[in-house]
ChimeraX commands (.cxc) that place a marker at each C-alpha (Angstrom):
marker #1 position -135.26,113.37,32.80 radius 0.5
marker #1 position -136.80,109.94,32.77 radius 0.5
marker #1 position -136.96,109.88,28.97 radius 0.5
marker #1 position -133.38,111.15,28.69 radius 0.5
marker #1 position -132.25,108.44,31.10 radius 0.5
marker #1 position -134.04,105.75,29.11 radius 0.5
marker #1 position -132.49,106.96,25.86 radius 0.5
marker #1 position -129.03,106.87,27.44 radius 0.5
marker #1 position -129.73,103.37,28.78 radius 0.5
marker #1 position -130.73,102.13,25.34 radius 0.5
marker #1 position -127.77,103.75,23.59 radius 0.5
marker #1 position -125.35,102.51,26.24 radius 0.5
marker #1 position -126.70,98.98,25.98 radius 0.5
marker #1 position -126.81,98.92,22.18 radius 0.5
marker #1 position -123.29,100.30,21.75 radius 0.5
marker #1 position -121.83,98.50,24.79 radius 0.5
marker #1 position -120.71,101.72,26.46 radius 0.5
marker #1 position -120.84,101.21,30.23 radius 0.5
marker #1 position -120.42,104.91,31.02 radius 0.5
marker #1 position -123.62,105.79,29.14 radius 0.5
marker #1 position -125.40,102.92,30.86 radius 0.5
marker #1 position -124.37,104.21,34.30 radius 0.5
marker #1 position -125.30,107.81,33.48 radius 0.5
marker #1 position -128.65,106.62,32.11 radius 0.5
marker #1 position -129.44,104.74,35.31 radius 0.5
marker #1 position -128.53,107.78,37.40 radius 0.5
marker #1 position -130.55,110.25,35.31 radius 0.5
marker #1 position -133.59,107.95,35.11 radius 0.5
marker #1 position -133.52,107.37,38.88 radius 0.5
marker #1 position -133.36,111.10,39.60 radius 0.5
marker #1 position -136.22,111.69,37.16 radius 0.5
marker #1 position -138.38,109.05,38.83 radius 0.5
marker #1 position -137.73,110.50,42.28 radius 0.5
marker #1 position -138.57,114.04,41.11 radius 0.5
marker #1 position -141.74,112.82,39.38 radius 0.5
marker #1 position -142.77,110.88,42.49 radius 0.5
marker #1 position -142.25,113.88,44.77 radius 0.5
marker #1 position -144.02,116.23,42.37 radius 0.5
marker #1 position -147.01,113.95,42.06 radius 0.5
marker #1 position -147.57,114.06,45.80 radius 0.5
marker #1 position -147.58,117.85,45.93 radius 0.5
marker #1 position -144.15,118.37,47.45 radius 0.5
marker #1 position -142.16,121.34,46.27 radius 0.5
marker #1 position -139.21,120.17,44.21 radius 0.5
marker #1 position -136.34,122.64,44.04 radius 0.5
marker #1 position -138.59,125.37,45.38 radius 0.5
marker #1 position -141.11,124.93,42.54 radius 0.5
marker #1 position -144.59,123.52,42.69 radius 0.5
marker #1 position -144.57,122.49,39.01 radius 0.5
marker #1 position -141.91,121.47,36.50 radius 0.5
marker #1 position -142.76,122.15,32.89 radius 0.5
marker link #1:1,2 radius 0.2
marker link #1:2,3 radius 0.2
marker link #1:3,4 radius 0.2
marker link #1:4,5 radius 0.2
marker link #1:5,6 radius 0.2
marker link #1:6,7 radius 0.2
marker link #1:7,8 radius 0.2
marker link #1:8,9 radius 0.2
marker link #1:9,10 radius 0.2
marker link #1:10,11 radius 0.2
marker link #1:11,12 radius 0.2
marker link #1:12,13 radius 0.2
marker link #1:13,14 radius 0.2
marker link #1:14,15 radius 0.2
marker link #1:15,16 radius 0.2
marker link #1:16,17 radius 0.2
marker link #1:17,18 radius 0.2
marker link #1:18,19 radius 0.2
marker link #1:19,20 radius 0.2
marker link #1:20,21 radius 0.2
marker link #1:21,22 radius 0.2
marker link #1:22,23 radius 0.2
marker link #1:23,24 radius 0.2
marker link #1:24,25 radius 0.2
marker link #1:25,26 radius 0.2
marker link #1:26,27 radius 0.2
marker link #1:27,28 radius 0.2
marker link #1:28,29 radius 0.2
marker link #1:29,30 radius 0.2
marker link #1:30,31 radius 0.2
marker link #1:31,32 radius 0.2
marker link #1:32,33 radius 0.2
marker link #1:33,34 radius 0.2
marker link #1:34,35 radius 0.2
marker link #1:35,36 radius 0.2
marker link #1:36,37 radius 0.2
marker link #1:37,38 radius 0.2
marker link #1:38,39 radius 0.2
marker link #1:39,40 radius 0.2
marker link #1:40,41 radius 0.2
marker link #1:41,42 radius 0.2
marker link #1:42,43 radius 0.2
marker link #1:43,44 radius 0.2
marker link #1:44,45 radius 0.2
marker link #1:45,46 radius 0.2
marker link #1:46,47 radius 0.2
marker link #1:47,48 radius 0.2
marker link #1:48,49 radius 0.2
marker link #1:49,50 radius 0.2
marker link #1:50,51 radius 0.2
view
C-alpha cells in the first residue's frame, strides 16, 4: 500500500491531478500505519502477517 500510495503521489504531482494526490496521501498513510502496527506484533485485520 505504501508503494501504491507513492506511485499515486508521483503521478498526481507530475500530471497536476489533485484527486490522485489526495488518494495517494490517504493510501500511503494507511500503508504506513498498517506496517507500523504489523512490525510491533499487533494483529492487523485479524492476521498476524500480511504477504
